[in-house]
C-alpha positions, 0 to 999 in steps of 0.5 A: 587765412581762412579758406586759403590753400597752398599747393606744393610739389615735393621731391625725395626719397620715400615720399610715403614717409612724408604722407605718414608724418602728415597723417600722424600730425593730423594734417589734411591733404588734398589732391594727391598726385604722384608724378616722376619728379615727385608728389603734388599735394595741396594743404590748408594754409594754417598747416604750412608751418608744420608742413615745412618743419616735417619736410626739413626734418626728413630732407625733402625738396619743396616748391610752392606751386600756387594758391587755391581758395577764396583768399588766393587772389588776395595773397597773389597780389600781396606777394607781388606788391613789392614788385609791383611797387618797384616797377611803378617807382621805376617808371615814375623815376624814368618819367620825372628824370627825363631831362635830369643831369646826372653828372658833368663832362668837360671837353676841349679846354673847359676843365681849365675853367671848372670853377667858373663853370660849376658856379655858373651851373649852380647859379642856373639850377643846372648842376647835378640833379638839375635840369636843363633845357635849350634856352637855359643852355644857351644863357649858361654858355653865354655867361661862361664866355663872358666870365673871363677874357680868356674864354674865346668860345663855350658851349653847353648841351645835354647828352642823355643825362650828362651835361657836356661843356665845351670851351676854347681858351685864348692863349695867355700873353706873357707879361713883360718883366718889371725891371724897375722892381727893386724889392719884393715885400711880404703882402701879410703876416705869416710864414713863408711857404714858398720862395723862388728867387730869379733875380736879386737876393732872397732874404728868407727861406721857407718856414720863416716868419714874416711881417707884412712889408718885410723885404723877401727878395732884394735887388741889391747885391755885393760883388767883390767889394762893390755893392750893386743893384739890379731888378727883383724877380721872383715868386713867394707864397706867404701862409697867412693865419686866418679863422672862420667863425660859423654860428650853425645849428645841427649836430656837431659833424654836420656843422663842422663840415659845413664850416670847412665848406664855407671857410674854403669858399671865404679863403679860397680852395687852397685854404689849409684847414688846421683845426675845427673847434666848437667854442662859446663866442659872445654867449653863442655856440660857434664852430671855428675853422683855423688854418692857413690862407696862401697869399701870393706875391710877385 
């Protein structure tokens, strides 16, 4: 930059060697001043490259102290532009993020109904990176309370940038035993993922393939030479083979991730993804997620 000069303080042994080297390279030096900690010098900005090369070769310590000349103010602003922009962005972020939600914290028994809470918050635009005001918080708390008979009380408040959800749940009333059920049958075609028999006789084991309507637990039993009957009581989980087809666009990785997410929403969070493939279906490129959907029966 024409007319711009740079000032430095140089420290090291035998500073006179530096001045000789600058003279040999025909570098003009202004305002030379010797001090205890080194020598202060000023150079034309165009000579700074040669100056640093000489100092590096002679092992001097160099510290820039400022600029002088016509272009000094512009140079000062240019060097501090990044800092100024960073400060401005920080102020803007603080201004616009006031009221923004950075996370959700559960209190009381709210964590037990987290899926209901998250679904309600997303619907109201008050989830992570969303906003919340007093009217919206009251509405969300009311929706969560009315979402299930188990919820006795719910509150939603903002604490700083955290959304605090508190809830109290009613005790689950035990269901009376069904003493009239003679058998428990499979609700779908699939594989037995789990079976627990409390009363009766299990006719299948984990890993067995079953068809819809097959008897899993039978209330009949044999004692000695006599055959008797009792009620069937137990729990079984059938892993039903399902698939989800998504006609999405975008790169393969993003489309596959989107397909997994939509499949979990369709078949439940317990959906076990076994494969995600890209196929041609009815002349269209589709992403297909295949897996097992747990189906419970009692």
